[in-house]
C-alpha positions, 0 to 999 in steps of 0.5 A: 550479541542482539540480533539487531547489534549483529545485523548493524555491524554486518551491514555497516561493515559492507556499506564501508567496504563498498564505499571504499573499494576500488573500481576500475580505470578511468575513460579517456577523454571525451570528443565531446561531452553533452549534458542531458536533462530528461523532464515530464510535460510540467517541467519536473525532472523524471528520475531513472528514465533509460536513455539510449544514446546512438551514434553512426556506425557505433554500438548504442549506449544505454545511460540512466537519469540521476535524480535531477532527471540528468546524465551526460554522454561523451560523443565519439565523432562529429555527427548528429545522433539519435537519442531514445528515452523510456521509462514506464508510465511514459511515452518514448520520446525520440530525437532522430538528428541531435546537434553534436555541436550542442553541449546540452540537450533536454527532452520532454517524456510525457506521461501516458494518459487514459487515451492516446492523443497522437496517433504516432505515440508509443508507450515505453516498453516494460523491461529488465531495468538495470538500476531499479535496486529495490523489488518493486512492483509499479503499476502504470496507468495502463494497469490502473485503467485496465485491470478489472479489480472488485467492483467497488473501484476502491483503489485499494482493491488493486493492491492485492493484484500486486506480488506480496500483497494480501488483503484479508476478510476485512479489506485490510492490506498486508505486504509481505506478510506484515501488519498492516500498520507496518506499511508505509503507506505514501501520497504523493510522498506524504504518510497517510496511514492513520496516526493511531491505528496506522491502517491505510485509511484514505482513498482518491479516485482511480483517475487521479492515479497515475503511479503505483509502487509497491516495495517488499524489500531492499527498499531505501532509507528514505522510506524509514520506520516500516518493517512491512514494505511500501506502497506509494500513490503517485498522482497526476497533474494537468498539462496544456490541454483541458481534459475531462474524464467521466467513469462508471455511470453504470450501476453494478449488480451481484446474484445473491438470492436473485439479482440485485443492485450492489454500487454506484461509484460514479467519479469525474476528473477535469485537469488543464492549463492556468497559465499555458506553459507554467501553471497547471490544475487537477481536480479528481471526485468520487461518489460510492453509494453501496447496497450491502445485502447479508442474506442470513439476516432477516429481511427487514434488518438485511441491508447497509446503504453506505456512502462516501466519496473523495475529492483531489484538487491539485495545481502546479505552479513553475515560478521559474525553470528552477523553482517548481512550486506544488499543492494539493488538497485530498478530501474523504467522507465516509457515512455507514449507517449500520457500520460492521453489518455481517451474519454475525452482527445484525442491524441493531448491534452495529454502529452508526458510523460517519469519518471525515479526512483531510489532507492539505499539502504543499511542496517545492522543489529547486534546481541549482546550477550545479545539478543538485536538487532541494525538495522541501514539503509540508502536509497535515494529515487529520481525521475525525471519527465517530461511531454510535450505537443503535439504541440502549438495550443490553449488549449480549454476545451469544455463541452465534451472533451479537444481539442488542445495542452496541457496548461502545460510543465513541468520537476521536480526532487524530493529526499528523503534522509532517515535514520533509526535506531531501537534498539530491547532490549532484553526481561525483566521480571517485572510484565509479560515479555517485549519486548521493541524497541526504534527507530529513524528516519531522512528524508531530502526532496528536490523538484525542478521544471521548469514550462511554461503555456500557456492560458486555453480557456473555451468554452460554448456548442455553441463553443463559449469563456466563459472565459480565463485562463493566466498564467505570467511567473513564475521562477523555484523554490525549497522546502525542508523539513527535518523531524525527528522522534522518538519512544519507544514501549513496547510489554507487555505480562502481562499474557498468553494470554493477550498482551498489546502494549503501545507506545509513537512517537515524531515528527518534521519537519522544516515546520511546527516546532511544537513538536508532540507526538502520543501515541497508545495503543492497546491490544489482548486476546486469551485464552492460549493453543496451539491451540487458537480459539479466539482472541479479538483485541482493540486499540486507538491511536493518529496518525500525518500525513506527511508535505504534500509538494505538498499543498505548491508547489501550493503557488509557482504557480504565479497568474492566471488571468481570463477574462470572455467574452460575450455571443458572446464569443469576448466580454471580461467583464472587469477587469481580475480577479486574483486568487493567492495561498498563505500559511502563515506557522507559522498558519499552525498545522499538520493533525492528526488522532484519530483512534480507533478499535475493532475486534475478530477472531474465529475459526469456524468448518471446519477449517474455520477462520472468523474475524469482525473488526470495525474502526473509524477514525476521521481526524482533521486539514487537509489542504485546501486552503480556498477562502479569498474572501468569499465562493460565489467567484470565484477568489480571494486569496486561504490561505492554512488552517487546515479546512479539516476533514474527517471522516472514520468508517467501519465494516468488516467481513471476512472468510478464509479457507485452504485445503489440498495442500494449496489451499485456500479460502477468501472472505470478505465484508465492509460497510463503509462511507468516508466523509469530510467537504472540498469535492472541492480541489482547485488548481492554474491552471484548478480548480473546482470553487465554495463554499466549501461544505461537501460530500462524498470522491470520493473513498467512497464505501458504500458496498464491496464484494471481494473473491479470491482463488485458488482449486484443478480441479473437474476432479479426474484424474487432480487434481494433475497438474490443478488447478482453479483460481478466483477473485470476486470484487464487490463494490457500485459506485464511486460518481462523482461532476457535473459542468457547462462549467465554471468548477463551482459546480453544486448541491451538491459535490458527488451527481453523482453516478457511476453504481456498480462495478462488475468483476469476473475473472475465470482462470485454471493453468496446472502444468507440468515438460519438460526437468528438468524444472517445469512450470506453464501455465494459462489462465485467462478470466478477467471480465468473465461476461462482466460487464459494468465498466466505468472509466470515465463520462461526468460531464458537466450539460451543455452538451448533453452527461452528465451522460453518461459513457465511457471507459468501462473495456471489457472482456480480455483473459490474458495467463501467463506462468511461467518457475518456474526453474531448480535448480542446 
């Protein structure tokens, strides 16, 4: 029996068993039933908030709000009682003398701001959440503001400070050992991956982001068609106060061949009411100017002045207390005159690249009288990407560097139209409480490209011509896909402290054209009580991948003809060898993963929260092209198959401690392995050659330690206005694959190793008031130890420079000043 079918049977059986199981007896009839609703400052329901009910003379009882931000409690006496509500990312709400005669109660839970506007507000504590089933790593406003991640201030550079997230030397994000495209990247609930490459291709001002959730395992069925994990960005909204924030008006400098200007990344956000208590707006803009300097290149061709920016404009209108309409527009622009410059690619061999991206979206949320909530939304992601070479001189690849003008010129457009709808049903009691949700998704993806290519020349170390690749003219092409999905999920509180989450998802698209069912089940157990100190989690699930269009577009690239030359570099060795990529869609199946995990969280002495997590993920039927002319052939017909299999497993240990005034220390160690049986990724143009083989994935890091935090200054008289901040990142070096001048693999794939990566970045921040405004001035020494962390390696064995590294990330001094705002 295939692994996916066996897994489906096991998971479906467990789900049915849980859904039909018996629980303990019912509680006696209540003295007085109170219905509690928790909303934020904009009237939106707050799910998964912890509610502590304290009656005089009785033990406190802990509850959790459901999807609609509601919960119910049976009072045991006719006396005022206390309601305390908390959720990480919000300020704590406290109602001291709630009226026992009121059958309903409403609590407003306000989001944390960059700066507190009231002196008596208290942030919610970060502890053990007995309702959190997935392995969720959440960063809220304090982490986003305080963690000194790399100087570009690109919010994506904060992601590697979550356990299980690795950023490779090209800046791509990998979650739980997976390909970048295998991670579902969400922006306010909408998929912002590139419709073709699947990469996280859009960015937003960090000041606009309120929460970042990273989930690597046990994530629910509403997150579909992603085998790697989920990265979800949730942005803020204005409230009844006008707020103006400004950040990063100080350029950064780095130490490479002296002190040099590095980056200038100013950003500004403005928010407030349109109509008080009913409509609000938010606008966040950022602009970035980078001075990229490559010391290994000649002095007159060693820089790239890159510019990019983004703007997010949002608005929300509460049409009624039960109907909330919101929408937004995210714009991205990118211009790089010498895109891809590095010690191996000088200015002349780069491309001039321009990219624009748009995401308009709208969402409506309607609450029904019976407690059900319906959310529906529609958004369109549009990308225009173009690049062109500098000049038309012949493009040459030597064993050391590229020469001449890049061989390819391309303009492409891609678009994803997505519609989503989710229905949260009111709780039902049947052998415990059931919170059901069901949803549907619809995605229409289109892609078109116009490409022209010049020949590519491969040179020997002595400068003679080894091989020339030529590409006949190809016509513009278009691809499209229609994806549909539906899911249903239950959160079953079978017993106080025992929560079970079975779910089933259905997917179909017009390329694979096969119905896909992915059952999942997970549970958590936490001893009941208001202050739980232990939680056990486990889960197993079948996860399908989306159809990656980039693989299919390779079959539209036309024929490549390779002509080899004798040792003199002049005499061709006939005949030219054709290479063509092809697909047979009817023979393809969908990539899927079997993911199971176990976790334990424990509250230790001195308010330290520790966790240990084990994850095992096996990916089957991955897309990979296979040479039909035999494993030894260097040319021929490459057919898209499902022969790839990946395996990732990890053991992760985390610890976190929160001090008074929300100061925080966090540390995490992960031991992992990420391997594949298809280490060579064949492409129609410039490709590695040779027989397919197993190897570690290029982002495999067996050992990784990360830590970050912000602390009070050690001198007593400076504690109120000065903070210490830092980040620490150490991991094993990435593997790389040796090749010869013909780009043929030599030896074992992944047999080379980069040195271990070490980066320690401490800093200090001074917070002060000036003319009624509040400021924060920060200085950070990135890579303070000046560790040699190279980004590139000479991997051609025919070169005398083989095995040497370059493009080191030197020490950098970054400054940041924040106008936190003047409230009116």
